[in-house]
C-alpha positions in Angstrom: 75.4 29.1 5.6 72.4 31.0 4.5 70.8 33.3 7.0 67.2 32.2 7.6 64.2 34.5 7.2 62.9 36.1 10.4 59.1 35.9 10.3 57.1 38.0 12.7 53.4 38.0 13.7 51.1 41.0 13.0 47.7 40.8 14.7 46.9 44.4 13.8 48.4 47.5 12.2 50.6 48.6 15.2 52.0 45.1 15.5 52.8 45.1 11.8 54.7 48.4 12.1 56.5 47.1 15.2 57.6 43.9 13.3 58.9 45.8 10.3 60.6 48.6 12.2 62.4 46.2 14.5 64.0 44.0 11.8 61.6 41.3 10.5 62.3 40.0 7.1 58.6 38.9 6.7 55.3 39.2 8.5 52.4 36.9 8.7 48.9 38.3 9.2 45.3 37.4 8.8 42.3 38.9 7.1 38.9 39.2 8.7 38.0 35.8 7.2 39.5 32.3 7.3 42.2 33.1 9.9 43.2 30.7 12.7 43.4 33.7 15.0 39.9 35.0 14.6 40.2 36.7 17.9 43.0 39.0 16.7 42.4 42.5 15.4 43.3 41.3 11.9 43.0 43.3 8.6 40.2 44.1 6.3 40.8 44.1 2.6 41.8 47.8 2.4 44.2 47.4 5.3 45.7 44.3 3.8 46.5 46.1 0.6 48.0 49.0 2.6 50.0 46.5 4.7 51.5 44.9 1.5 52.5 48.3 0.2 54.0 49.4 3.6 56.0 46.2 3.9 57.2 45.9 0.4 58.5 49.5 0.3 60.6 48.5 3.3 61.8 45.2 1.8 59.6 43.0 3.9 57.6 40.0 2.6 53.9 39.4 3.5 52.3 36.1 4.1 48.6 35.9 4.8 47.1 33.1 6.9 44.1 31.5 5.3 44.6 28.6 7.7 41.2 27.3 8.7 39.0 24.5 7.4 36.6 25.9 4.8 33.0 24.7 4.4 31.5 24.1 1.0 29.3 27.1 1.2 32.5 29.2 1.8 34.7 27.9 -1.0 33.7 30.6 -3.5 34.3 33.4 -1.0 37.6 31.8 0.0 38.7 31.5 -3.6 37.8 35.2 -4.3 39.7 36.2 -1.2 42.8 34.3 -2.5 42.3 36.1 -5.8 42.2 39.4 -4.0 45.4 38.6 -2.1 47.3 37.7 -5.2 46.4 40.9 -6.9 47.1 42.8 -3.8 50.7 41.5 -4.0 51.0 39.2 -1.1 54.1 37.0 -1.3 52.4 33.7 -0.2 49.3 32.4 1.6 49.5 29.9 4.4 46.8 27.2 4.0 45.5 24.3 6.2 42.6 22.8 4.2 43.8 20.3 1.6 40.6 21.2 -0.4 41.6 24.8 -0.5 45.1 23.8 -1.5 43.7 21.9 -4.4 41.4 24.7 -5.4 44.1 27.4 -5.3 46.5 25.3 -7.3 44.0 24.9 -10.1 42.4 28.3 -10.3 45.3 30.4 -9.3 48.6 28.6 -10.0 50.5 31.9 -9.8 49.9 32.1 -6.1 52.7 30.7 -3.8 51.3 28.4 -1.1 52.8 27.5 2.3 51.5 24.6 4.3 50.3 25.6 7.7 51.4 23.8 10.9 47.7 22.9 11.1 48.5 20.3 8.4 50.4 18.3 11.0 53.4 17.6 8.7 55.9 15.6 10.9 57.6 13.2 8.6 59.6 13.2 5.3 56.8 11.3 3.4 54.2 13.9 4.3 56.5 16.7 3.1 57.1 14.9 -0.2 53.3 14.6 -0.8 52.9 18.4 -0.3 56.0 19.1 -2.4 54.4 17.2 -5.2 51.3 19.3 -4.9 53.4 22.4 -5.6 53.7 23.7 -2.1 56.9 25.7 -1.7 57.2 25.8 2.1 56.0 23.8 5.0 55.5 25.1 8.5 56.5 21.9 10.4 54.8 20.4 13.4 56.2 21.8 16.7 56.9 18.3 18.0 59.9 17.6 15.8 63.5 17.3 17.0 66.3 19.3 15.3 67.5 16.0 13.7 64.1 15.3 12.3 63.8 18.8 10.9 67.2 18.5 9.2 66.0 15.1 7.8 62.8 16.6 6.3 64.7 19.5 4.8 67.3 17.2 3.2 64.8 14.5 2.1 61.9 16.5 0.8 63.6 19.4 -1.0 61.1 22.0 0.3 61.6 25.1 2.4 61.0 24.4 6.1 59.7 26.9 8.6 59.8 26.3 12.4 58.5 28.2 15.4 61.3 29.6 17.6 59.5 31.8 20.1 56.2 32.1 21.8 53.3 30.0 23.0 53.2 26.3 22.4 50.1 24.1 21.7 50.1 21.0 23.9 48.4 19.0 21.1 49.7 18.4 17.6 48.2 21.3 15.7 45.4 20.4 13.4 44.6 17.3 15.5 42.9 19.0 18.4 39.2 18.9 18.9 39.2 19.8 22.6 37.9 23.4 22.3 35.5 22.3 19.6 33.8 19.4 21.3 33.8 20.8 24.8 32.8 24.4 24.0 31.8 24.5 20.4 34.8 26.8 19.5 36.9 25.0 16.9 40.6 25.5 16.6 40.3 24.3 13.0 37.9 27.1 12.3 40.0 29.8 14.1 38.0 30.0 17.4 40.1 28.0 19.9 39.2 28.9 23.5 42.4 27.4 24.9 40.9 24.9 27.4 44.4 23.5 27.8 45.3 26.6 29.8 42.6 25.8 32.4 43.2 23.8 35.7 43.0 20.0 35.7 43.7 17.2 38.2 45.3 13.8 37.3 42.9 11.2 38.7 42.5 7.4 38.7 39.6 5.5 37.3 37.6 6.2 40.5 38.3 10.0 40.3 40.9 10.1 43.1 43.7 12.6 42.7 47.0 11.1 41.9 49.4 14.1 41.8 49.9 16.5 44.6 48.5 19.7 43.2 50.4 21.9 45.8 53.6 20.6 44.3 52.7 19.9 40.7 50.4 22.9 40.2 46.9 22.9 38.7 47.7 23.7 35.0 48.6 20.2 33.8 48.2 20.9 30.1 49.8 24.4 30.0 53.2 24.4 28.3 55.9 27.0 28.9 56.8 29.4 26.1 59.2 28.4 23.4 62.5 30.3 23.4 65.3 29.3 21.0 67.2 32.6 21.0 70.3 30.9 22.3 70.1 28.0 19.8 70.1 30.0 16.5 73.4 28.5 15.3 72.0 25.0 15.5 68.9 26.0 13.5 71.1 27.7 10.8 73.3 24.6 10.5 70.2 22.4 10.1 69.2 24.4 7.1 66.0 25.9 8.4 64.7 28.5 5.9 62.4 30.5 8.2 62.3 31.2 11.9 58.8 32.0 13.1 57.7 34.0 16.1 54.3 33.1 17.5 52.1 35.9 18.7 49.3 37.3 16.5 47.2 37.7 19.7 50.1 39.6 21.5 50.4 43.3 22.0 52.6 45.3 19.6 55.2 46.0 22.4 55.7 42.2 22.6 56.2 42.0 18.8 58.6 44.9 18.8 60.8 43.5 21.6 61.0 39.9 20.5 61.7 40.8 16.9 64.4 43.3 17.9 66.2 40.7 20.0 66.0 37.9 17.4 67.1 40.3 14.6 70.1 41.2 16.6 70.9 37.6 17.6 70.6 36.4 14.0 73.1 39.0 13.0 75.6 37.8 15.6 74.9 34.1 14.7 75.5 34.8 11.1 78.9 36.5 11.9 79.8 33.5 14.2 79.8 35.6 17.3 79.3 34.1 20.8 77.1 34.5 22.6 74.4 35.3 20.1 72.2 36.8 22.7 73.2 39.1 25.6 72.1 38.7 29.2 70.2 42.0 28.9 68.3 40.7 25.8 67.5 37.5 27.6 66.0 39.6 30.4 64.0 41.6 28.0 62.5 38.5 26.4 61.5 37.2 29.8 60.1 40.6 30.9 57.9 41.2 27.9 56.1 37.9 28.4 56.9 34.4 29.6 55.4 31.4 31.2 58.9 30.3 31.9 60.8 29.1 28.8 61.5 25.8 27.1 63.4 24.6 24.0 60.3 22.5 23.2 61.0 19.2 21.4 64.1 20.4 19.5 66.5 18.6 21.8 64.2 15.7 22.9 61.1 15.3 24.9 61.3 17.5 28.0 58.6 15.8 30.0 57.5 18.0 33.0 60.3 20.5 32.1 58.1 21.5 29.1 55.3 22.6 31.4 54.2 25.6 33.3 52.1 23.8 35.8 51.7 26.6 38.3 50.8 29.5 36.0 49.1 29.5 32.5 49.9 33.2 31.8 52.7 35.7 32.1 55.0 35.1 35.1 57.0 38.3 34.8 60.6 38.5 36.0 61.7 38.0 39.6 62.1 41.4 41.3 63.0 40.3 44.8 61.5 39.2 48.2 59.5 41.0 50.8 61.8 41.9 53.7 59.0 43.2 55.9 55.3 44.2 55.8 53.6 46.8 57.9 50.0 45.5 58.1 48.7 48.6 59.8 50.3 51.0 57.4 49.9 48.7 54.5 53.5 49.2 53.4 56.0 46.6 52.1 59.7 46.6 52.0 61.3 44.7 49.1 64.9 43.7 48.8 65.4 44.3 45.1 67.2 42.0 42.7 66.4 44.3 39.7 65.5 48.0 39.2 62.0 49.2 40.1 60.4 52.5 38.8 57.1 54.2 39.2 54.8 52.9 36.4 56.1 49.4 36.6 53.6 46.5 37.3 54.4 44.0 40.0 52.9 40.9 41.6 53.4 39.5 45.1 53.2 35.7 45.1 51.5 35.3 48.4 50.9 32.0 50.2 47.1 32.6 50.6 44.6 34.4 48.4 46.5 34.0 45.1 48.6 36.8 43.6 48.5 40.5 44.7 49.1 42.7 41.7 49.5 46.5 41.3 50.9 49.3 39.3 53.6 51.1 41.2 52.6 54.7 41.9 55.5 55.7 44.1 58.8 54.1 45.0 60.6 55.2 48.2 64.1 54.3 49.4 65.0 55.2 53.0 61.7 57.1 53.2 62.3 59.3 50.2 60.6 59.1 46.8 62.9 58.1 44.0 62.6 57.8 40.2 64.4 54.5 40.3 65.4 52.0 43.0 68.4 49.9 42.0 69.1 46.3 42.5 70.4 45.7 46.0 68.4 48.5 47.5 65.3 48.2 49.7 62.2 49.7 48.1 59.2 50.8 50.1 55.8 50.5 48.5 52.1 51.0 49.5 50.2 47.7 48.9 47.2 46.0 50.4 47.0 42.3 50.8 47.9 39.2 52.8 51.6 39.8 52.4 54.3 38.2 54.5 58.1 38.5 54.8 59.7 36.1 52.4 57.0 36.3 49.7 58.4 36.5 46.2 57.8 39.6 44.1 57.8 39.6 40.3 57.8 42.5 37.8 55.1 41.9 35.2 55.3 45.2 33.4 58.5 47.2 32.8 57.7 50.8 31.9 61.0 51.6 30.3 61.0 48.5 28.1 57.4 49.2 27.0 58.2 52.8 26.2 61.3 51.7 24.2 59.2 49.2 22.3 56.3 51.7 21.7 58.6 54.3 20.3 59.3 52.1 17.3 55.7 52.0 16.1 53.7 54.8 17.8 55.3 57.6 15.7 56.0 58.2 12.1 59.8 58.0 12.7 61.4 55.3 10.6 64.0 53.1 12.3 64.3 50.7 9.4 66.2 52.4 6.5 67.3 51.2 3.1 70.6 52.7 1.8 70.3 54.3 -1.7 72.6 55.4 -4.4 71.7 58.9 -5.7 72.9 60.0 -9.1 72.5 63.7 -9.8 72.6 65.2 -13.3 72.7 69.0 -13.5 73.8 71.3 -16.4 73.3 74.9 -17.1 70.1 75.5 -19.0 68.7 72.0 -18.3 66.4 70.9 -15.5 67.8 68.9 -12.6 67.6 65.1 -12.8 67.9 62.7 -9.9 68.0 58.9 -10.2 67.9 56.7 -7.0 68.6 53.0 -6.8 68.3 50.5 -4.0 70.5 47.4 -3.4 68.0 45.1 -5.3 68.3 47.2 -8.5 64.9 49.0 -8.1 65.1 52.6 -9.2 63.2 55.8 -9.4 64.0 58.9 -11.4 62.6 62.4 -11.8 63.3 65.5 -13.8 62.7 69.1 -12.6 60.9 71.9 -14.4 63.3 74.8 -13.6 66.5 75.0 -15.7 69.8 75.3 -13.8 71.4 78.7 -14.0 74.9 80.0 -13.7 75.7 80.7 -10.1 76.2 84.3 -9.1 77.3 83.8 -5.5 77.0 80.2 -4.2 77.4 77.5 -6.8 75.9 74.0 -6.1 78.5 71.8 -4.4 78.7 68.1 -3.7 78.8 68.8 0.0 75.6 70.9 -0.1 73.8 68.4 -2.3 74.7 65.5 0.0 73.4 67.4 3.0 70.2 68.4 1.2 69.5 65.0 -0.4 70.1 63.2 2.9 67.2 65.1 4.6 65.1 62.0 4.2 63.2 62.6 7.4 60.4 60.0 7.9 61.1 58.1 4.7 62.3 54.5 4.9 65.5 55.5 3.1 69.0 56.9 3.7 71.6 58.2 1.4 74.4 55.7 1.1 76.3 56.8 -2.0 76.2 60.0 -4.1 77.3 60.0 -7.8 78.1 63.6 -9.0 79.9 62.8 -12.2 77.3 64.6 -14.2 77.2 67.7 -12.0 78.4 70.7 -13.9 80.5 73.3 -12.0 79.4 76.8 -11.2 75.6 76.3 -11.5 72.7 77.0 -9.1 69.4 75.1 -8.6 66.8 76.3 -6.1 66.5 74.3 -2.9 62.8 73.7 -3.4 63.5 72.3 -6.8 66.0 69.8 -5.4 63.6 68.7 -2.7 60.7 68.3 -5.2 62.8 66.2 -7.7 64.1 64.1 -4.9 60.5 63.5 -3.6 59.3 62.5 -7.1 62.3 60.1 -7.6 61.7 58.4 -4.2 58.0 58.2 -5.0 58.7 56.2 -8.2 61.2 54.0 -6.4 58.7 53.2 -3.7 56.1 52.2 -6.3 58.6 49.8 -7.8 59.5 48.4 -4.4 55.8 48.0 -3.5 55.4 45.8 -6.6 58.5 43.9 -5.6 57.9 40.9 -7.8 57.0 42.9 -10.8 54.1 40.6 -11.4 51.0 41.7 -13.4 47.6 41.2 -11.7 45.2 38.6 -13.0 42.2 40.4 -14.7 39.0 40.1 -12.7 37.3 38.9 -15.9 39.2 35.6 -15.7 38.0 34.7 -12.2 34.6 33.1 -13.2 36.2 30.9 -15.8 39.1 29.8 -13.7 36.8 29.0 -10.8 34.4 27.0 -13.0 37.2 24.9 -14.3 38.5 24.1 -10.8 35.1 23.0 -9.3 34.4 19.3 -9.0 31.7 18.0 -11.3 28.2 17.3 -9.9 26.9 13.8 -9.2 28.5 10.4 -8.8 31.9 10.1 -10.5 32.5 6.4 -10.3 31.8 3.2 -8.3 28.7 1.3 -7.4 26.5 2.1 -4.4 27.7 -0.4 -1.7 24.6 0.0 0.4 25.0 0.9 4.1 27.8 -0.8 5.9 28.8 -1.0 9.6 32.4 -0.4 10.6 34.2 -0.6 14.0 37.7 0.3 15.1 39.1 -2.2 17.6 42.4 -2.5 19.4 43.1 -6.2 19.4 41.9 -9.7 18.4 39.5 -9.9 21.3 37.9 -6.7 20.2 37.9 -8.0 16.6 36.0 -11.1 17.7 33.5 -8.9 19.6 33.0 -6.7 16.5 32.4 -9.7 14.3 30.0 -11.2 16.9 28.1 -7.9 16.9 27.7 -8.0 13.1 30.2 -5.5 11.8 30.9 -5.5 8.0 34.3 -3.9 8.3 36.8 -4.3 11.1 39.6 -1.6 11.5 42.3 -3.2 13.6 45.2 -1.5 15.3 45.9 2.2 15.1 47.4 3.9 18.1 48.6 1.0 20.3 47.8 1.9 23.9 50.1 0.6 26.7 47.5 -1.6 28.4 47.4 -4.0 25.4 50.3 -6.0 23.8 51.5 -4.8 20.4 49.9 -6.2 17.3 52.1 -8.9 15.6 52.1 -10.4 12.1 50.6 -13.5 13.6 47.8 -11.5 15.0 47.1 -9.9 11.6 47.1 -13.4 10.0 44.6 -14.6 12.6 42.5 -11.4 12.2 42.3 -11.9 8.4 41.2 -15.5 8.8 38.5 -14.6 11.3 37.2 -11.8 9.0 37.0 -14.2 6.0 35.1 -16.7 8.1 32.5 -14.0 8.9 32.4 -12.4 5.5 33.8 -9.1 6.8 36.6 -6.9 5.4 39.7 -6.4 7.5 41.3 -2.9 7.4 44.5 -2.2 9.3 44.5 1.2 11.0 47.7 3.2 11.1 48.7 5.3 14.1 47.5 8.9 13.9 51.0 10.3 14.4 54.0 8.6 12.7 57.4 10.3 12.8 59.9 9.6 10.1 61.8 7.1 12.2 58.5 5.1 12.8 57.5 4.8 9.1 59.5 1.6 8.6 57.7 -0.1 11.5 54.3 0.9 10.1 55.4 -0.2 6.6 56.4 -3.6 8.0 53.0 -4.1 9.6 51.2 -3.1 6.4 53.2 -5.5 4.3 52.2 -8.2 6.7 48.6 -7.1 6.3 48.9 -7.2 2.5 50.3 -10.7 2.7 47.5 -11.8 4.9 44.9 -10.5 2.5 43.7 -7.4 4.4 41.4 -5.1 2.4 43.1 -1.8 3.1 44.7 0.7 5.4 42.9 3.4 7.4 45.1 6.5 7.9 44.7 10.2 8.8 48.5 10.8 8.2 49.7 12.4 5.0 53.0 10.6 5.3 51.5 7.1 5.6 49.1 8.0 2.7 52.1 8.9 0.5 54.1 5.8 1.5 51.2 3.3 0.9 50.2 4.9 -2.3 53.7 5.2 -3.6 54.5 1.6 -2.9 51.0 0.3 -3.8 50.9 -1.7 -0.6 47.1 -1.7 0.1 44.0 0.3 -0.8 43.9 3.5 1.3 40.9 4.8 3.3 41.2 8.3 4.9 40.6 8.7 8.6 39.2 11.8 10.4 42.7 13.2 11.0 42.8 14.4 7.3 40.1 17.0 8.3 37.9 16.5 5.2 35.5 19.5 5.3 34.5 20.2 1.7 34.1 18.8 -1.8 37.4 20.0 -2.9 39.1 18.0 -0.1 37.2 14.9 -1.3 38.4 15.5 -4.9 42.0 15.8 -3.5 41.6 12.3 -1.9 40.2 10.9 -5.1 43.2 12.2 -7.0 45.5 10.6 -4.3 43.9 7.2 -5.1 41.9 6.7 -1.9 38.9 4.3 -1.8 37.0 6.0 1.0 37.2 8.7 3.6 36.0 9.7 7.0 33.9 12.8 7.3 35.2 15.5 9.8 33.6 15.1 13.2 33.1 18.9 13.1 30.6 18.8 10.2 26.9 19.2 10.6 24.3 17.0 8.9 23.6 19.8 6.5 27.3 20.2 5.7 28.1 16.6 5.1 25.5 15.9 2.5 27.3 17.6 -0.4 30.5 15.6 0.3 28.9 12.1 -0.2 28.0 12.2 -3.9 31.5 12.4 -5.5 32.1 8.7 -6.0 34.3 8.2 -2.9 32.7 6.1 -0.1 31.9 8.4 2.8 32.1 7.2 6.4 30.7 8.9 9.4 31.6 8.2 13.1 28.4 7.5 14.9 29.4 6.2 18.3 32.2 6.2 20.8 34.6 8.4 22.7 36.1 10.9 20.2 39.7 11.8 20.8 40.1 15.4 21.9 43.8 15.7 21.3 47.0 13.8 20.8 50.2 15.1 22.4 53.9 14.3 22.6 53.6 15.3 26.3 52.5 12.6 28.6 50.9 13.8 31.9 51.0 10.4 33.7 54.7 9.9 32.7 55.7 13.5 33.7 53.7 13.7 37.0 53.9 10.1 38.2 56.8 8.5 36.2 59.5 11.1 36.7 59.9 12.1 33.0 61.8 15.3 32.8 64.3 17.0 35.0 67.0 14.7 33.7 65.1 11.5 34.8 63.7 8.7 32.7 60.1 7.6 33.0 59.2 4.7 35.2 56.3 3.8 32.9 53.2 4.3 35.1 51.0 4.0 32.0 51.7 0.3 31.7 48.9 -0.2 34.2 47.3 3.2 33.8 43.5 3.7 34.1 42.6 7.3 34.7 42.0 10.7 33.2 42.1 14.5 33.7 39.4 16.1 35.8 38.4 19.7 35.0 37.2 22.4 37.3 33.6 21.3 36.8 34.4 17.7 37.9 34.2 16.2 34.5 36.8 13.5 33.8 38.3 13.1 30.4 39.8 9.6 29.9 43.6 9.5 29.1 45.4 6.8 27.2 49.1 6.6 26.5 50.4 4.8 23.4 53.6 2.8 23.0 55.4 5.9 21.6 54.6 7.7 24.9 52.1 10.0 23.3 49.1 11.0 25.3 45.5 10.7 23.9 42.7 12.6 25.7 39.2 11.5 25.0 35.8 13.1 25.4 34.0 12.4 28.6 30.8 11.6 26.9 30.4 9.1 24.1 29.0 10.1 20.7 25.7 8.3 20.0 23.7 8.7 16.8 21.6 5.6 17.0 18.5 7.6 16.2 20.2 9.2 13.1 21.1 6.0 11.2 18.4 6.5 8.6 19.1 10.2 8.2 22.8 9.6 7.6 22.0 6.9 5.1 19.6 9.2 3.3 22.3 11.9 3.1 24.5 9.5 1.2 26.8 8.2 4.0 27.7 4.6 3.1 29.6 3.5 6.2 28.7 4.1 9.9 31.6 3.7 12.2 31.7 2.7 15.9 34.9 4.3 17.3 36.1 1.7 19.9 39.9 1.5 19.6 40.3 1.9 23.4 37.3 -0.2 24.4 36.8 -3.7 25.9 35.1 -6.6 24.1 31.8 -6.3 25.9 31.4 -2.6 24.9 32.3 -3.4 21.3 29.9 -6.3 20.9 26.9 -4.6 22.5 27.3 -1.3 20.7 28.0 -2.9 17.3 25.0 -5.2 17.7 22.7 -2.2 18.5 23.8 -0.4 15.3 23.5 -3.7 13.3 19.9 -3.9 14.3 19.3 -0.2 13.5 20.9 -0.6 10.0 19.0 -3.8 9.2 15.7 -2.3 10.2 16.4 0.8 8.0 17.4 -1.4 5.0 14.2 -3.5 5.5 12.1 -0.4 5.8 11.0 -1.4 9.3 10.1 1.5 11.7 12.7 1.8 14.5 11.5 4.6 16.7 9.8 2.3 19.2 12.9 0.4 19.9 15.2 3.4 20.1 14.7 4.3 23.8 15.2 0.7 24.9 18.4 0.3 22.8 19.9 3.5 24.2 19.2 2.4 27.7 21.2 -0.8 27.1 24.1 1.2 25.7 24.0 3.8 28.5 25.5 1.3 31.0 28.7 1.4 28.9 28.8 5.2 28.9 28.2 6.3 32.5 29.0 9.9 31.7 26.2 10.1 29.1 25.9 10.7 25.4 26.5 13.6 23.0 25.5 14.1 19.4 28.7 16.0 18.8 28.5 18.6 16.1 26.0 16.8 13.8 23.2 19.0 15.0 24.8 22.0 16.6 27.8 22.8 14.5 30.7 24.9 15.7 30.6 28.6 16.6 31.2 30.9 13.6 
């Protein structure tokens, strides 16, 4: 079995050094632009070049994250950044934006591309599509089981990378608009504010709390941290190529500790040792940071066992319990379950007033100050707070562990060494020569300037040479083998000459290792021509102008009839099947097709947003039924469904918003995939969407409805009310579910659960762009969509009818402003929490 690569995060220079010195095979880092962790320290261009050199000299690969959506106005800058990265020697870039993937593949085919987890690849078909685009490695969605990962690896023939440690997103990455739509900080643009880590209440349709917060906790969307350190043999057997540690926002001590532990565990796993991780190492992983640990979805859906309901940040490690508290003297006695030292940080989990935290200044045992109180002893501490006997105490900061970690990156001392072979040539009358070679065949050689002389007293010996050459100090090298076949007897060379020749030979070796691929840079003069050839042509490419059409997504036949009654030109039926409605059957599709023909409307079947490999056959069966019934196409935001439908030529394909189309290059990508139309990203502004509508592919904009904030494999109703997790099966409360999640401001976000037990959270306020119908049409949008896949017939009919009237008046050139207020008042009764205009006028924070 091949040992997988250990990939470590580097949010800044110290974290980079920590990762390298503690055993990472590769690091991933971001520049100051286009990084999904814009809040990290990150690297400017000069630091990036320095980082590549530092890592390559030490045999470590460098991957740069360019994993955000890129606006049209940024494409040129993004391309030039990729060009810089290639010439700087990075080993690969990690991309999210399909438009940037297309651009990079055309103007810089020499650059290796990895697909970010933000591309939401979670089935074999999606991996095949990216493989065909030339992508070498895919960072898979975190929601996959071990068996699914193994299937994708075997079925797609690409390298697969999986997260093994660190924070988990509760949503499928790349499919979350929660931070964006609530606070304007887009995760797709690198600015996620992590609203999932805030408190929520599970409530019914009337806003009444359903789960006991004192038992369940307040942080209903906050997952535990992933930890697969004990499961490394399973990942190796599955053929995973790269194990990724999350944490570009974490401190370098965290990186140092986690990388060191996983490096050691991988070594044991590769040798077949059990256990692969020691109890001490497990304790160190927990101590450095944890929200409690989980194995994620690797071994099935964990339900409530996935979650850290009571704490969204570091829990620390249990230290003991309060034995007594002197309220007058403000002194606590703690019966210790682990060692405690001055400089440690601790928290008392008190019953009222939250946590009481402090840095320990002095520890006393039996009234005397000590440097360390051991497990089993009673430690006395000075502490203020509402502390009671029996309160639990946790250590959140371990001074010794932090100092141990800091020592690996805070000094110039090298802990990571590459063994070298030294060959020394020395003859009387000739200058000393030294040639050094590393295990990969890289070499460096140098020749001195002072001829060797006959020794008068102390001739040069092998023992002396070994001692002198092995004084490698703070270099990343060590002497492993010394070849002295060409060392003449009875000669003498000055020590300073030996040191200088050794220095020059190592310098040449380091230069060769820094340019580890031996690739030549692409001349700067080629960049303008390459970019020009990769840009899409201006103007309409193909197709007739279809006018302005009205589309509506509906969940069932009743909704379809309402949409037709309201005057929709296009009905998108199906999609994510929520539990409160029966599943769509072939008979339903036949009836839907007949009704659409009667009304002169086009029927499009919507595919679910998330379709794992084992679910593709079911979706394919539905689409074959749709093709047989005469449906006009399939709407999908799933790369795997796109590949399947295109490959089998089942139906015309239209792209949904899950594809995150954000620039002209992305539109060109869809044209090349054979799509007939696409949905503009809901994160685009009016100004940004204009350039995307003139490329010959029918552009659709969502203008009304509750936008989905996230889709998750975790189901809050099932976990909190249905017993999912803790070894229990879910009782299915979502079969009659009507409710949502209430935030700390009292805002309720509706929640729906689909038939695959995935949770969908929707915005509290409905999007409404009734007043912008004419503007969107003038910008080249050709389809306006009412998003109503969770709505009832009355909602659908009234909203569709209002937009029908607005479109007709626009097409007839009849002023509409006078009717707008009245129309919106009618619609407001279906949207009691009010309206929003989304990002069309405000955009996302940059």
